C-alpha positions as a Markdown table, in Angstrom:
| # | Residue | x | y | z |
|---|---|---|---|---|
| 1 | Met | 20.1 | -14.6 | 17.1 |
| 2 | Arg | 16.7 | -13.1 | 15.0 |
| 3 | Ser | 15.7 | -9.6 | 15.2 |
| 4 | Ser | 12.5 | -8.6 | 16.9 |
| 5 | Arg | 11.5 | -6.0 | 14.5 |
| 6 | Ile | 8.9 | -6.6 | 12.0 |
| 7 | Thr | 9.3 | -5.5 | 8.6 |
| 8 | Ser | 6.5 | -4.9 | 5.9 |
| 9 | Pro | 6.5 | -6.4 | 2.6 |
| 10 | Lys | 7.4 | -4.0 | -0.2 |
| 11 | Val | 3.6 | -3.0 | -0.8 |
| 12 | Pro | 3.2 | 0.8 | -1.3 |
| 13 | Trp | 0.0 | 1.0 | 0.6 |
| 14 | Phe | 0.7 | -1.1 | 3.5 |
| 15 | Asp | 3.4 | 0.2 | 6.1 |
| 16 | Ile | 3.0 | -2.1 | 9.4 |
| 17 | Ser | 5.9 | 0.2 | 11.0 |
| 18 | Val | 3.2 | 3.1 | 11.2 |
| 19 | Thr | 0.6 | 0.6 | 12.5 |
| 20 | Leu | 2.8 | -0.6 | 15.2 |
| 21 | Ser | 3.9 | 3.0 | 16.0 |
| 22 | Ser | 0.5 | 4.3 | 16.2 |
| 23 | Leu | -2.2 | 4.3 | 19.4 |
| 24 | Gln | -3.5 | 1.3 | 18.2 |
| 25 | Arg | -0.5 | -0.9 | 18.6 |
| 26 | Glu | -2.3 | -2.5 | 21.6 |
| 27 | Leu | -5.7 | -3.1 | 20.0 |
| 28 | Leu | -4.0 | -4.6 | 16.8 |
| 29 | Ile | -1.9 | -7.0 | 19.0 |
| 30 | Ala | -5.1 | -7.7 | 20.9 |
| 31 | Met | -7.2 | -8.8 | 18.3 |
| 32 | Thr | -4.6 | -10.9 | 16.3 |
| 33 | Arg | -4.2 | -12.6 | 19.5 |
| 34 | His | -8.1 | -13.1 | 19.9 |
| 35 | Asn | -8.3 | -14.2 | 16.0 |
| 36 | Ile | -5.5 | -16.6 | 16.4 |
| 37 | Glu | -7.0 | -18.0 | 19.7 |
| 38 | Arg | -10.4 | -18.5 | 18.1 |
| 39 | Ser | -9.4 | -20.6 | 15.1 |
| 40 | Phe | -8.2 | -23.3 | 17.5 |
| 41 | Glu | -12.1 | -23.4 | 18.3 |
| 42 | Trp | -13.2 | -23.5 | 14.5 |
| 43 | Lys | -14.9 | -27.0 | 13.4 |
| 44 | Thr | -12.8 | -28.8 | 10.8 |
| 45 | Phe | -14.1 | -29.4 | 7.6 |
| 46 | Glu | -14.4 | -32.4 | 5.6 |
| 47 | Met | -12.1 | -32.7 | 3.0 |
| 48 | Arg | -13.7 | -33.8 | -0.6 |
| 49 | Trp | -11.2 | -34.6 | -3.0 |
| 50 | Ala | -11.9 | -34.7 | -6.7 |
| 51 | Gln | -12.1 | -38.0 | -8.7 |
| 52 | Pro | -10.3 | -38.0 | -10.9 |
| 53 | Pro | -7.8 | -36.0 | -9.5 |
| 54 | Thr | -7.8 | -32.7 | -11.2 |
| 55 | Ile | -3.6 | -32.9 | -11.3 |
| 56 | Glu | -4.2 | -35.6 | -13.7 |
| 57 | Gln | -6.6 | -33.5 | -15.9 |
| 58 | Leu | -3.7 | -30.6 | -16.3 |
| 59 | Gly | -3.6 | -31.9 | -20.2 |
| 60 | Glu | -7.4 | -31.2 | -20.9 |
| 61 | Met | -7.3 | -27.6 | -20.0 |
| 62 | Gln | -8.7 | -25.6 | -23.0 |
| 63 | Thr | -7.8 | -22.2 | -21.7 |
| 64 | Lys | -4.8 | -19.7 | -22.5 |
| 65 | Thr | -2.8 | -20.1 | -19.2 |
| 66 | Leu | 0.4 | -17.9 | -17.8 |
| 67 | Leu | 2.0 | -19.5 | -14.7 |
| 68 | Ile | 4.3 | -16.7 | -13.0 |
| 69 | Ile | 7.1 | -18.4 | -10.6 |
| 70 | Gly | 10.0 | -16.5 | -9.0 |
| 71 | Thr | 13.3 | -18.5 | -9.9 |
| 72 | Gln | 14.2 | -18.6 | -5.7 |
| 73 | Asp | 10.5 | -20.1 | -4.9 |
| 74 | Met | 9.4 | -22.4 | -2.5 |
| 75 | Ala | 10.2 | -26.2 | -3.8 |
| 76 | Asp | 6.5 | -26.7 | -3.6 |
| 77 | Asn | 5.8 | -24.2 | -6.4 |
| 78 | Leu | 8.7 | -25.0 | -8.7 |
| 79 | His | 6.7 | -28.7 | -8.3 |
| 80 | Thr | 3.7 | -27.1 | -9.2 |
| 81 | Ala | 5.3 | -25.4 | -12.4 |
| 82 | Lys | 6.7 | -28.6 | -13.7 |
| 83 | Leu | 3.4 | -30.4 | -13.3 |
| 84 | Phe | 1.9 | -27.3 | -15.3 |
| 85 | Gln | 3.9 | -28.0 | -18.2 |
| 86 | Gln | 1.3 | -30.7 | -19.2 |
| 87 | Val | -1.3 | -27.8 | -19.9 |
| 88 | Pro | -1.6 | -27.4 | -23.9 |
| 89 | Asp | -1.4 | -23.9 | -24.1 |
| 90 | Ile | 0.7 | -22.5 | -21.1 |
| 91 | Arg | 3.3 | -19.7 | -21.1 |
| 92 | Phe | 5.8 | -19.3 | -18.2 |
| 93 | Ala | 6.9 | -16.1 | -16.9 |
| 94 | Arg | 9.9 | -16.5 | -14.6 |
| 95 | Ser | 11.0 | -13.8 | -12.3 |
| 96 | Met | 14.8 | -14.2 | -11.6 |
| 97 | Gly | 15.9 | -14.2 | -8.1 |
| 98 | Gln | 12.5 | -13.6 | -6.7 |
| 99 | Thr | 10.0 | -15.5 | -4.8 |
| 100 | Met | 6.1 | -15.4 | -4.7 |
| 101 | Cys | 6.5 | -14.0 | -1.2 |
| 102 | Gln | 9.3 | -11.5 | -0.9 |
| 103 | Arg | 10.6 | -10.8 | 2.7 |
């Protein structure tokens, strides 16, 4: 069974437990609910894809690049890192056992 306790990310300036235990808790919940409901009403936008696809142009990048990735990152991020190996002047920084979004 999943815990219903909300935890905050390891960010020193962000502590959701303080917000959820404050007098503004109900307001925070109402605002969040309102914003989520409004998002269903938003008009969609037309997607415009670059031609030729930008992924095919990675080998033409002329800037120094640093890609930081966690060794336990999501498969999509790990796949993107492999694609970026085409970049001529790229360095990779791998954070052992980390993900981009720590829980």
